[in-house]
PDB file of N, CA, C and O in Angstrom:
ATOM      1  N   UNK A   1     107.385 112.844 103.969  1.00  0.00           N
ATOM      2  CA  UNK A   1     106.336 113.074 102.934  1.00  0.00           C
ATOM      3  C   UNK A   1     105.137 112.017 103.774  1.00  0.00           C
ATOM      4  O   UNK A   1     105.433 111.021 104.433  1.00  0.00           O
ATOM      5  N   UNK A   2     103.727 112.559 103.534  1.00  0.00           N
ATOM      6  CA  UNK A   2     102.937 111.689 103.852  1.00  0.00           C
ATOM      7  C   UNK A   2     102.710 110.523 102.374  1.00  0.00           C
ATOM      8  O   UNK A   2     103.197 110.644 101.250  1.00  0.00           O
ATOM      9  N   UNK A   3     101.863 109.504 102.873  1.00  0.00           N
ATOM     10  CA  UNK A   3     101.642 108.137 102.116  1.00  0.00           C
ATOM     11  C   UNK A   3     100.280 107.593 102.479  1.00  0.00           C
ATOM     12  O   UNK A   3     100.026 107.946 103.630  1.00  0.00           O
ATOM     13  N   UNK A   4      99.473 106.999 102.048  1.00  0.00           N
ATOM     14  CA  UNK A   4      98.169 105.766 102.690  1.00  0.00           C
ATOM     15  C   UNK A   4      98.294 104.950 101.741  1.00  0.00           C
ATOM     16  O   UNK A   4      98.354 105.080 100.519  1.00  0.00           O
ATOM     17  N   UNK A   5      98.339 103.767 102.698  1.00  0.00           N
ATOM     18  CA  UNK A   5      98.488 102.486 102.612  1.00  0.00           C
ATOM     19  C   UNK A   5      96.930 102.206 102.971  1.00  0.00           C
ATOM     20  O   UNK A   5      96.266 102.769 103.841  1.00  0.00           O
ATOM     21  N   UNK A   6      96.444 100.991 101.901  1.00  0.00           N
ATOM     22  CA  UNK A   6      95.097 100.660 102.039  1.00  0.00           C
ATOM     23  C   UNK A   6      95.198  99.704 101.641  1.00  0.00           C
ATOM     24  O   UNK A   6      95.908  99.482 100.661  1.00  0.00           O
ATOM     25  N   UNK A   7      94.402  98.637 102.372  1.00  0.00           N
ATOM     26  CA  UNK A   7      93.830  96.869 101.841  1.00  0.00           C
ATOM     27  C   UNK A   7      92.381  97.007 101.929  1.00  0.00           C
ATOM     28  O   UNK A   7      91.934  97.347 103.025  1.00  0.00           O
ATOM     29  N   UNK A   8      91.245  96.722 100.585  1.00  0.00           N
ATOM     30  CA  UNK A   8      90.256  96.730 101.131  1.00  0.00           C
ATOM     31  C   UNK A   8      89.061  95.303 100.281  1.00  0.00           C
ATOM     32  O   UNK A   8      88.940  94.778  99.174  1.00  0.00           O
ATOM     33  N   UNK A   9      88.698  95.252 101.048  1.00  0.00           N
ATOM     34  CA  UNK A   9      87.138  94.332 101.157  1.00  0.00           C
ATOM     35  C   UNK A   9      86.151  93.983  99.994  1.00  0.00           C
ATOM     36  O   UNK A   9      86.922  94.079  99.039  1.00  0.00           O
ATOM     37  N   UNK A  10      85.088  93.682  99.528  1.00  0.00           N
ATOM     38  CA  UNK A  10      83.810  94.280  99.660  1.00  0.00           C
ATOM     39  C   UNK A  10      83.544  94.910 100.033  1.00  0.00           C
ATOM     40  O   UNK A  10      83.165  95.932  99.461  1.00  0.00           O
ATOM     41  N   UNK A  11      83.567  94.635 101.922  1.00  0.00           N
ATOM     42  CA  UNK A  11      82.553  94.792 102.653  1.00  0.00           C
ATOM     43  C   UNK A  11      83.538  95.689 103.393  1.00  0.00           C
ATOM     44  O   UNK A  11      82.952  96.746 103.159  1.00  0.00           O
ATOM     45  N   UNK A  12      84.723  96.099 104.197  1.00  0.00           N
ATOM     46  CA  UNK A  12      84.963  96.505 105.558  1.00  0.00           C
ATOM     47  C   UNK A  12      86.817  96.971 103.719  1.00  0.00           C
ATOM     48  O   UNK A  12      86.990  96.736 102.524  1.00  0.00           O
ATOM     49  N   UNK A  13      87.617  97.735 104.993  1.00  0.00           N
ATOM     50  CA  UNK A  13      88.605  98.124 104.341  1.00  0.00           C
ATOM     51  C   UNK A  13      89.497  98.313 105.712  1.00  0.00           C
ATOM     52  O   UNK A  13      89.134  97.985 106.841  1.00  0.00           O
ATOM     53  N   UNK A  14      90.862  98.974 105.315  1.00  0.00           N
ATOM     54  CA  UNK A  14      92.450  98.913 106.227  1.00  0.00           C
ATOM     55  C   UNK A  14      92.762 100.020 105.573  1.00  0.00           C
ATOM     56  O   UNK A  14      93.025  99.930 104.374  1.00  0.00           O
ATOM     57  N   UNK A  15      92.798 101.387 106.287  1.00  0.00           N
ATOM     58  CA  UNK A  15      93.702 102.045 105.630  1.00  0.00           C
ATOM     59  C   UNK A  15      94.878 102.903 106.876  1.00  0.00           C
ATOM     60  O   UNK A  15      94.413 103.418 107.894  1.00  0.00           O
ATOM     61  N   UNK A  16      95.998 102.920 106.647  1.00  0.00           N
ATOM     62  CA  UNK A  16      97.172 103.605 107.398  1.00  0.00           C
ATOM     63  C   UNK A  16      97.470 105.212 106.827  1.00  0.00           C
ATOM     64  O   UNK A  16      97.627 105.197 105.606  1.00  0.00           O
ATOM     65  N   UNK A  17      97.558 106.271 107.289  1.00  0.00           N
ATOM     66  CA  UNK A  17      98.087 107.020 106.271  1.00  0.00           C
ATOM     67  C   UNK A  17     100.072 107.267 107.556  1.00  0.00           C
ATOM     68  O   UNK A  17     100.290 107.224 108.767  1.00  0.00           O
ATOM     69  N   UNK A  18     100.767 107.447 106.583  1.00  0.00           N
ATOM     70  CA  UNK A  18     102.189 107.218 107.437  1.00  0.00           C
ATOM     71  C   UNK A  18     103.096 108.156 106.712  1.00  0.00           C
ATOM     72  O   UNK A  18     103.010 108.318 105.495  1.00  0.00           O
ATOM     73  N   UNK A  19     104.179 108.922 107.646  1.00  0.00           N
ATOM     74  CA  UNK A  19     104.861 109.839 107.574  1.00  0.00           C
ATOM     75  C   UNK A  19     106.034 109.197 107.520  1.00  0.00           C
ATOM     76  O   UNK A  19     106.641 108.685 108.460  1.00  0.00           O
ATOM     77  N   UNK A  20     106.417 109.250 106.072  1.00  0.00           N
ATOM     78  CA  UNK A  20     107.753 108.696 105.880  1.00  0.00           C
ATOM     79  C   UNK A  20     108.906 109.670 105.183  1.00  0.00           C
ATOM     80  O   UNK A  20     108.717 110.600 104.399  1.00  0.00           O
ATOM     81  N   UNK A  21     109.668 109.363 105.507  1.00  0.00           N
ATOM     82  CA  UNK A  21     111.641 109.868 104.997  1.00  0.00           C
ATOM     83  C   UNK A  21     111.476 109.846 103.299  1.00  0.00           C
ATOM     84  O   UNK A  21     111.113 108.889 102.614  1.00  0.00           O
ATOM     85  N   UNK A  22     111.861 111.210 102.846  1.00  0.00           N
ATOM     86  CA  UNK A  22     112.934 110.574 101.529  1.00  0.00           C
ATOM     87  C   UNK A  22     113.580 109.616 100.546  1.00  0.00           C
ATOM     88  O   UNK A  22     114.780 109.453 100.328  1.00  0.00           O
ATOM     89  N   UNK A  23     112.599 109.054 100.034  1.00  0.00           N
ATOM     90  CA  UNK A  23     113.305 108.113  99.333  1.00  0.00           C
ATOM     91  C   UNK A  23     112.970 106.338  99.282  1.00  0.00           C
ATOM     92  O   UNK A  23     113.277 105.318  98.666  1.00  0.00           O
ATOM     93  N   UNK A  24     111.998 106.905 100.565  1.00  0.00           N
ATOM     94  CA  UNK A  24     111.805 105.138 100.615  1.00  0.00           C
ATOM     95  C   UNK A  24     111.031 104.842  99.636  1.00  0.00           C
ATOM     96  O   UNK A  24     110.457 105.687  98.948  1.00  0.00           O
ATOM     97  N   UNK A  25     110.927 103.323  99.451  1.00  0.00           N
ATOM     98  CA  UNK A  25     109.898 102.715  98.819  1.00  0.00           C
ATOM     99  C   UNK A  25     109.030 102.018  98.655  1.00  0.00           C
ATOM    100  O   UNK A  25     108.712 101.917  99.840  1.00  0.00           O
ATOM    101  N   UNK A  26     108.111 101.219  97.983  1.00  0.00           N
ATOM    102  CA  UNK A  26     106.760 100.557  98.287  1.00  0.00           C
ATOM    103  C   UNK A  26     106.542 100.047  99.320  1.00  0.00           C
ATOM    104  O   UNK A  26     105.682 100.352 100.146  1.00  0.00           O
ATOM    105  N   UNK A  27     108.060  98.422  99.384  1.00  0.00           N
ATOM    106  CA  UNK A  27     108.339  98.397 100.763  1.00  0.00           C
ATOM    107  C   UNK A  27     108.011  98.031 101.673  1.00  0.00           C
ATOM    108  O   UNK A  27     107.367  97.181 102.288  1.00  0.00           O
ATOM    109  N   UNK A  28     109.099  99.581 101.705  1.00  0.00           N
ATOM    110  CA  UNK A  28     109.270 100.794 103.198  1.00  0.00           C
ATOM    111  C   UNK A  28     107.654 100.578 103.370  1.00  0.00           C
ATOM    112  O   UNK A  28     107.068  99.845 104.168  1.00  0.00           O
ATOM    113  N   UNK A  29     107.091 101.504 102.303  1.00  0.00           N
ATOM    114  CA  UNK A  29     105.305 101.631 103.490  1.00  0.00           C
ATOM    115  C   UNK A  29     104.841 100.623 103.633  1.00  0.00           C
ATOM    116  O   UNK A  29     104.196 100.527 104.678  1.00  0.00           O
ATOM    117  N   UNK A  30     104.892  99.288 102.681  1.00  0.00           N
ATOM    118  CA  UNK A  30     103.509  98.094 103.203  1.00  0.00           C
ATOM    119  C   UNK A  30     104.413  97.504 104.492  1.00  0.00           C
ATOM    120  O   UNK A  30     103.712  96.991 105.364  1.00  0.00           O
ATOM    121  N   UNK A  31     105.619  97.497 104.706  1.00  0.00           N
ATOM    122  CA  UNK A  31     105.925  96.753 106.585  1.00  0.00           C
ATOM    123  C   UNK A  31     106.133  97.785 107.494  1.00  0.00           C
ATOM    124  O   UNK A  31     106.344  97.413 108.649  1.00  0.00           O
ATOM    125  N   UNK A  32     106.129  99.143 107.253  1.00  0.00           N
ATOM    126  CA  UNK A  32     105.581 100.101 107.941  1.00  0.00           C
ATOM    127  C   UNK A  32     104.116 100.334 108.576  1.00  0.00           C
ATOM    128  O   UNK A  32     103.874 100.550 109.764  1.00  0.00           O
ATOM    129  N   UNK A  33     103.139 100.234 107.448  1.00  0.00           N
ATOM    130  CA  UNK A  33     101.925 100.339 107.435  1.00  0.00           C
ATOM    131  C   UNK A  33     101.501  98.547 108.327  1.00  0.00           C
ATOM    132  O   UNK A  33     100.457  98.481 108.976  1.00  0.00           O
ATOM    133  N   UNK A  34     102.201  97.593 108.247  1.00  0.00           N
ATOM    134  CA  UNK A  34     101.461  96.237 108.814  1.00  0.00           C
ATOM    135  C   UNK A  34      99.961  96.163 108.734  1.00  0.00           C
ATOM    136  O   UNK A  34      99.143  96.269 109.648  1.00  0.00           O
ATOM    137  N   UNK A  35      99.819  96.010 107.772  1.00  0.00           N
ATOM    138  CA  UNK A  35      98.211  95.590 107.580  1.00  0.00           C
ATOM    139  C   UNK A  35      98.410  94.396 107.594  1.00  0.00           C
ATOM    140  O   UNK A  35      99.121  93.937 106.699  1.00  0.00           O
ATOM    141  N   UNK A  36      97.952  93.660 108.427  1.00  0.00           N
ATOM    142  CA  UNK A  36      98.088  92.338 107.882  1.00  0.00           C
ATOM    143  C   UNK A  36      96.764  91.254 106.955  1.00  0.00           C
ATOM    144  O   UNK A  36      95.591  90.881 106.985  1.00  0.00           O
ATOM    145  N   UNK A  37      97.763  91.187 106.370  1.00  0.00           N
ATOM    146  CA  UNK A  37      96.759  90.154 104.906  1.00  0.00           C
ATOM    147  C   UNK A  37      95.965  89.277 104.449  1.00  0.00           C
ATOM    148  O   UNK A  37      95.156  89.153 103.528  1.00  0.00           O
ATOM    149  N   UNK A  38      96.572  88.418 105.703  1.00  0.00           N
ATOM    150  CA  UNK A  38      96.950  86.758 105.326  1.00  0.00           C
ATOM    151  C   UNK A  38      96.848  86.092 104.391  1.00  0.00           C
ATOM    152  O   UNK A  38      96.105  85.156 104.098  1.00  0.00           O
ATOM    153  N   UNK A  39      97.976  86.821 103.687  1.00  0.00           N
ATOM    154  CA  UNK A  39      98.566  85.955 102.687  1.00  0.00           C
ATOM    155  C   UNK A  39      98.010  86.739 101.055  1.00  0.00           C
ATOM    156  O   UNK A  39      98.669  86.882 100.026  1.00  0.00           O
ATOM    157  N   UNK A  40      96.608  87.126 101.336  1.00  0.00           N
ATOM    158  CA  UNK A  40      96.030  87.963  99.871  1.00  0.00           C
ATOM    159  C   UNK A  40      96.706  88.483  99.380  1.00  0.00           C
ATOM    160  O   UNK A  40      96.581  88.084  98.222  1.00  0.00           O
ATOM    161  N   UNK A  41      97.350  89.097  99.398  1.00  0.00           N
ATOM    162  CA  UNK A  41      97.918  90.341  99.094  1.00  0.00           C
ATOM    163  C   UNK A  41      98.728  89.967  97.818  1.00  0.00           C
ATOM    164  O   UNK A  41      99.755  89.327  98.045  1.00  0.00           O
ATOM    165  N   UNK A  42      98.476  90.227  96.638  1.00  0.00           N
ATOM    166  CA  UNK A  42      99.025  89.544  94.894  1.00  0.00           C
ATOM    167  C   UNK A  42      99.925  90.685  94.340  1.00  0.00           C
ATOM    168  O   UNK A  42     100.944  90.474  93.681  1.00  0.00           O
ATOM    169  N   UNK A  43      99.473  91.854  94.655  1.00  0.00           N
ATOM    170  CA  UNK A  43     100.532  93.049  94.495  1.00  0.00           C
ATOM    171  C   UNK A  43      99.740  94.181  95.105  1.00  0.00           C
ATOM    172  O   UNK A  43      98.769  94.152  95.861  1.00  0.00           O
ATOM    173  N   UNK A  44     100.615  95.488  94.419  1.00  0.00           N
ATOM    174  CA  UNK A  44     100.642  96.961  94.429  1.00  0.00           C
ATOM    175  C   UNK A  44      99.821  97.787  94.461  1.00  0.00           C
ATOM    176  O   UNK A  44      98.996  97.510  95.331  1.00  0.00           O
ATOM    177  N   UNK A  45      99.562  98.859  93.859  1.00  0.00           N
ATOM    178  CA  UNK A  45      99.547 100.156  93.101  1.00  0.00           C
ATOM    179  C   UNK A  45      99.414 101.071  93.442  1.00  0.00           C
ATOM    180  O   UNK A  45      98.467 101.215  94.216  1.00  0.00           O
ATOM    181  N   UNK A  46     100.208 102.217  93.122  1.00  0.00           N
ATOM    182  CA  UNK A  46     100.404 103.275  93.050  1.00  0.00           C
ATOM    183  C   UNK A  46      99.138 104.561  92.488  1.00  0.00           C
ATOM    184  O   UNK A  46      99.343 105.199  91.455  1.00  0.00           O
ATOM    185  N   UNK A  47      98.255 104.714  93.082  1.00  0.00           N
ATOM    186  CA  UNK A  47      97.377 104.940  92.405  1.00  0.00           C
ATOM    187  C   UNK A  47      96.663 104.645  91.100  1.00  0.00           C
ATOM    188  O   UNK A  47      96.320 105.265  90.093  1.00  0.00           O
ATOM    189  N   UNK A  48      96.602 103.472  91.561  1.00  0.00           N
ATOM    190  CA  UNK A  48      95.745 102.335  90.479  1.00  0.00           C
ATOM    191  C   UNK A  48      96.697 102.012  89.357  1.00  0.00           C
ATOM    192  O   UNK A  48      96.186 101.714  88.278  1.00  0.00           O
ATOM    193  N   UNK A  49      97.900 102.028  89.453  1.00  0.00           N
ATOM    194  CA  UNK A  49      98.824 101.633  88.380  1.00  0.00           C
ATOM    195  C   UNK A  49      99.721 100.801  89.410  1.00  0.00           C
ATOM    196  O   UNK A  49      99.987 100.990  90.597  1.00  0.00           O
ATOM    197  N   UNK A  50     100.100  99.767  88.460  1.00  0.00           N
ATOM    198  CA  UNK A  50     100.344  98.948  88.960  1.00  0.00           C
ATOM    199  C   UNK A  50     102.121  98.874  89.568  1.00  0.00           C
ATOM    200  O   UNK A  50     102.946  99.243  88.732  1.00  0.00           O
ATOM    201  N   UNK A  51     102.713  98.393  91.040  1.00  0.00           N
ATOM    202  CA  UNK A  51     103.722  99.138  91.031  1.00  0.00           C
ATOM    203  C   UNK A  51     104.874  97.981  91.869  1.00  0.00           C
ATOM    204  O   UNK A  51     104.762  97.086  92.707  1.00  0.00           O
ATOM    205  N   UNK A  52     105.663  98.429  91.312  1.00  0.00           N
ATOM    206  CA  UNK A  52     106.870  96.915  92.015  1.00  0.00           C
ATOM    207  C   UNK A  52     107.157  97.373  93.460  1.00  0.00           C
ATOM    208  O   UNK A  52     106.520  98.375  93.784  1.00  0.00           O
ATOM    209  N   UNK A  53     107.686  97.043  94.065  1.00  0.00           N
ATOM    210  CA  UNK A  53     108.317  97.124  96.001  1.00  0.00           C
ATOM    211  C   UNK A  53     109.320  97.807  96.169  1.00  0.00           C
ATOM    212  O   UNK A  53     109.766  98.199  97.247  1.00  0.00           O
ATOM    213  N   UNK A  54     109.868  98.051  94.781  1.00  0.00           N
ATOM    214  CA  UNK A  54     111.622  98.592  95.041  1.00  0.00           C
ATOM    215  C   UNK A  54     111.074  99.963  94.424  1.00  0.00           C
ATOM    216  O   UNK A  54     111.971 100.290  93.647  1.00  0.00           O
ATOM    217  N   UNK A  55     109.994 101.012  94.359  1.00  0.00           N
ATOM    218  CA  UNK A  55     109.353 102.226  93.853  1.00  0.00           C
ATOM    219  C   UNK A  55     109.364 103.079  94.589  1.00  0.00           C
ATOM    220  O   UNK A  55     108.854 102.846  95.685  1.00  0.00           O
ATOM    221  N   UNK A  56     109.906 104.365  94.354  1.00  0.00           N
ATOM    222  CA  UNK A  56     110.690 104.886  94.812  1.00  0.00           C
ATOM    223  C   UNK A  56     108.890 106.165  95.217  1.00  0.00           C
ATOM    224  O   UNK A  56     108.375 107.019  94.494  1.00  0.00           O
ATOM    225  N   UNK A  57     108.696 105.926  95.908  1.00  0.00           N
ATOM    226  CA  UNK A  57     106.904 106.946  96.839  1.00  0.00           C
ATOM    227  C   UNK A  57     107.820 108.657  96.555  1.00  0.00           C
ATOM    228  O   UNK A  57     108.990 108.976  96.765  1.00  0.00           O
ATOM    229  N   UNK A  58     106.670 109.419  96.017  1.00  0.00           N
ATOM    230  CA  UNK A  58     106.595 110.282  96.582  1.00  0.00           C
ATOM    231  C   UNK A  58     105.114 110.938  97.492  1.00  0.00           C
ATOM    232  O   UNK A  58     104.051 110.356  97.711  1.00  0.00           O
ATOM    233  N   UNK A  59     105.457 112.063  97.808  1.00  0.00           N
ATOM    234  CA  UNK A  59     104.623 113.155  98.467  1.00  0.00           C
ATOM    235  C   UNK A  59     103.013 112.720  98.315  1.00  0.00           C
ATOM    236  O   UNK A  59     102.552 112.934  97.193  1.00  0.00           O
ATOM    237  N   UNK A  60     102.072 112.122  99.324  1.00  0.00           N
ATOM    238  CA  UNK A  60     100.641 112.224  98.917  1.00  0.00           C
ATOM    239  C   UNK A  60     100.312 110.751  98.022  1.00  0.00           C
ATOM    240  O   UNK A  60      99.134 110.461  97.810  1.00  0.00           O
ATOM    241  N   UNK A  61     101.271 109.977  97.588  1.00  0.00           N
ATOM    242  CA  UNK A  61     101.120 108.640  97.309  1.00  0.00           C
ATOM    243  C   UNK A  61     100.314 107.860  97.305  1.00  0.00           C
ATOM    244  O   UNK A  61     100.307 107.827  98.535  1.00  0.00           O
ATOM    245  N   UNK A  62      99.176 106.767  96.905  1.00  0.00           N
ATOM    246  CA  UNK A  62      98.191 105.769  97.925  1.00  0.00           C
ATOM    247  C   UNK A  62      98.915 104.601  97.434  1.00  0.00           C
ATOM    248  O   UNK A  62      99.054 104.097  96.320  1.00  0.00           O
ATOM    249  N   UNK A  63      99.418 104.269  98.849  1.00  0.00           N
ATOM    250  CA  UNK A  63      99.737 102.767  98.074  1.00  0.00           C
ATOM    251  C   UNK A  63      98.519 101.599  98.044  1.00  0.00           C
ATOM    252  O   UNK A  63      97.873 101.692  99.088  1.00  0.00           O
ATOM    253  N   UNK A  64      97.889 100.281  96.969  1.00  0.00           N
ATOM    254  CA  UNK A  64      97.042  99.940  96.990  1.00  0.00           C
ATOM    255  C   UNK A  64      97.447  98.784  97.455  1.00  0.00           C
ATOM    256  O   UNK A  64      98.521  98.420  96.977  1.00  0.00           O
ATOM    257  N   UNK A  65      96.803  97.839  98.478  1.00  0.00           N
ATOM    258  CA  UNK A  65      97.142  96.426  97.967  1.00  0.00           C
ATOM    259  C   UNK A  65      96.378  95.544  97.591  1.00  0.00           C
ATOM    260  O   UNK A  65      95.390  95.379  98.306  1.00  0.00           O
ATOM    261  N   UNK A  66      96.493  94.817  96.589  1.00  0.00           N
ATOM    262  CA  UNK A  66      95.527  94.466  96.418  1.00  0.00           C
ATOM    263  C   UNK A  66      95.535  92.698  96.141  1.00  0.00           C
ATOM    264  O   UNK A  66      96.550  92.006  96.224  1.00  0.00           O
ATOM    265  N   UNK A  67      94.270  92.232  95.828  1.00  0.00           N
ATOM    266  CA  UNK A  67      94.098  91.322  96.208  1.00  0.00           C
ATOM    267  C   UNK A  67      93.655  89.796  95.735  1.00  0.00           C
ATOM    268  O   UNK A  67      93.831  89.299  96.848  1.00  0.00           O
ATOM    269  N   UNK A  68      93.210  88.666  94.921  1.00  0.00           N
ATOM    270  CA  UNK A  68      92.911  87.858  93.661  1.00  0.00           C
ATOM    271  C   UNK A  68      91.943  88.487  93.549  1.00  0.00           C
ATOM    272  O   UNK A  68      91.258  89.210  94.272  1.00  0.00           O
ATOM    273  N   UNK A  69      91.936  88.089  92.384  1.00  0.00           N
ATOM    274  CA  UNK A  69      90.368  88.814  91.483  1.00  0.00           C
ATOM    275  C   UNK A  69      89.313  87.477  92.222  1.00  0.00           C
ATOM    276  O   UNK A  69      89.922  86.428  92.429  1.00  0.00           O
ATOM    277  N   UNK A  70      88.687  87.485  92.381  1.00  0.00           N
ATOM    278  CA  UNK A  70      87.147  86.282  93.171  1.00  0.00           C
ATOM    279  C   UNK A  70      86.640  86.566  91.730  1.00  0.00           C
ATOM    280  O   UNK A  70      87.168  85.544  91.292  1.00  0.00           O
ATOM    281  N   UNK A  71      86.145  87.020  90.798  1.00  0.00           N
ATOM    282  CA  UNK A  71      85.529  85.992  89.590  1.00  0.00           C
ATOM    283  C   UNK A  71      86.411  86.999  88.510  1.00  0.00           C
ATOM    284  O   UNK A  71      86.877  88.128  88.664  1.00  0.00           O
ATOM    285  N   UNK A  72      86.416  86.060  87.355  1.00  0.00           N
ATOM    286  CA  UNK A  72      86.735  86.696  86.395  1.00  0.00           C
ATOM    287  C   UNK A  72      85.895  87.268  85.543  1.00  0.00           C
ATOM    288  O   UNK A  72      84.869  86.756  85.094  1.00  0.00           O
ATOM    289  N   UNK A  73      86.467  88.700  85.231  1.00  0.00           N
ATOM    290  CA  UNK A  73      85.654  90.139  84.583  1.00  0.00           C
ATOM    291  C   UNK A  73      85.149  89.734  83.163  1.00  0.00           C
ATOM    292  O   UNK A  73      84.098  90.101  82.637  1.00  0.00           O
ATOM    293  N   UNK A  74      86.159  88.856  82.614  1.00  0.00           N
ATOM    294  CA  UNK A  74      85.090  88.705  80.950  1.00  0.00           C
ATOM    295  C   UNK A  74      84.465  87.283  81.259  1.00  0.00           C
ATOM    296  O   UNK A  74      84.723  86.282  80.590  1.00  0.00           O
ATOM    297  N   UNK A  75      84.002  87.298  81.851  1.00  0.00           N
ATOM    298  CA  UNK A  75      83.169  85.646  82.522  1.00  0.00           C
ATOM    299  C   UNK A  75      81.801  87.044  83.349  1.00  0.00           C
ATOM    300  O   UNK A  75      80.619  86.821  83.610  1.00  0.00           O
ATOM    301  N   UNK A  76      82.205  87.735  83.454  1.00  0.00           N
ATOM    302  CA  UNK A  76      81.059  88.702  84.179  1.00  0.00           C
ATOM    303  C   UNK A  76      80.507  89.194  82.466  1.00  0.00           C
ATOM    304  O   UNK A  76      79.816  88.692  81.580  1.00  0.00           O
ATOM    305  N   UNK A  77      81.112  90.175  82.628  1.00  0.00           N
ATOM    306  CA  UNK A  77      80.609  90.676  80.958  1.00  0.00           C
ATOM    307  C   UNK A  77      79.808  89.791  80.354  1.00  0.00           C
ATOM    308  O   UNK A  77      78.749  90.228  79.904  1.00  0.00           O
ATOM    309  N   UNK A  78      80.053  88.654  80.233  1.00  0.00           N
ATOM    310  CA  UNK A  78      79.348  87.524  78.709  1.00  0.00           C
ATOM    311  C   UNK A  78      77.966  87.535  79.850  1.00  0.00           C
ATOM    312  O   UNK A  78      77.028  88.333  79.866  1.00  0.00           O
ATOM    313  N   UNK A  79      78.213  86.398  80.733  1.00  0.00           N
ATOM    314  CA  UNK A  79      76.723  86.779  81.716  1.00  0.00           C
ATOM    315  C   UNK A  79      76.317  87.919  81.671  1.00  0.00           C
ATOM    316  O   UNK A  79      75.200  87.861  81.156  1.00  0.00           O
ATOM    317  N   UNK A  80      76.637  89.217  81.975  1.00  0.00           N
ATOM    318  CA  UNK A  80      75.641  90.026  82.105  1.00  0.00           C
ATOM    319  C   UNK A  80      75.050  90.256  80.438  1.00  0.00           C
ATOM    320  O   UNK A  80      74.174  91.121  80.455  1.00  0.00           O
ATOM    321  N   UNK A  81      75.233  89.862  79.410  1.00  0.00           N
ATOM    322  CA  UNK A  81      75.466  90.188  77.978  1.00  0.00           C
ATOM    323  C   UNK A  81      74.402  89.611  77.469  1.00  0.00           C
ATOM    324  O   UNK A  81      73.451  89.982  76.781  1.00  0.00           O
ATOM    325  N   UNK A  82      74.953  88.065  78.220  1.00  0.00           N
ATOM    326  CA  UNK A  82      73.686  87.126  77.801  1.00  0.00           C
ATOM    327  C   UNK A  82      72.014  87.737  78.800  1.00  0.00           C
ATOM    328  O   UNK A  82      70.852  87.488  78.480  1.00  0.00           O
ATOM    329  N   UNK A  83      72.380  88.347  79.701  1.00  0.00           N
ATOM    330  CA  UNK A  83      70.881  88.686  80.285  1.00  0.00           C
ATOM    331  C   UNK A  83      71.145  87.401  81.839  1.00  0.00           C
ATOM    332  O   UNK A  83      70.280  86.916  82.568  1.00  0.00           O
ATOM    333  N   UNK A  84      71.746  87.321  81.850  1.00  0.00           N
ATOM    334  CA  UNK A  84      71.536  86.225  83.391  1.00  0.00           C
ATOM    335  C   UNK A  84      72.900  86.618  84.789  1.00  0.00           C
ATOM    336  O   UNK A  84      72.897  85.991  85.848  1.00  0.00           O
TER     337      UNK A  84
END
C-alpha cells in the first residue's frame, strides 16, 4: 500500500511517499519515513484527524506530523476582532 508522511513548518515542508505492507500502523510509517523533527512533533493525524500510533493505515493515507501551536488560536481571533 502507498502512504504519505508530511512534516510542515510555516516556510517549508518534508514529505515522504512510502510503500508499506498491508496491516502497517502509523508508528510503522513514521519510523520508515525517518523525518527528523527535533522533538517538535506532539501528535499525528491521518487526513486531518488525530491518530494514535497503533492506528492501522489504509492505501492512500496521508499522515501529518503535528507540531505544537506557536500562538493560541482563540487569542488570535480576539485580537483580530478588536482590530489589532
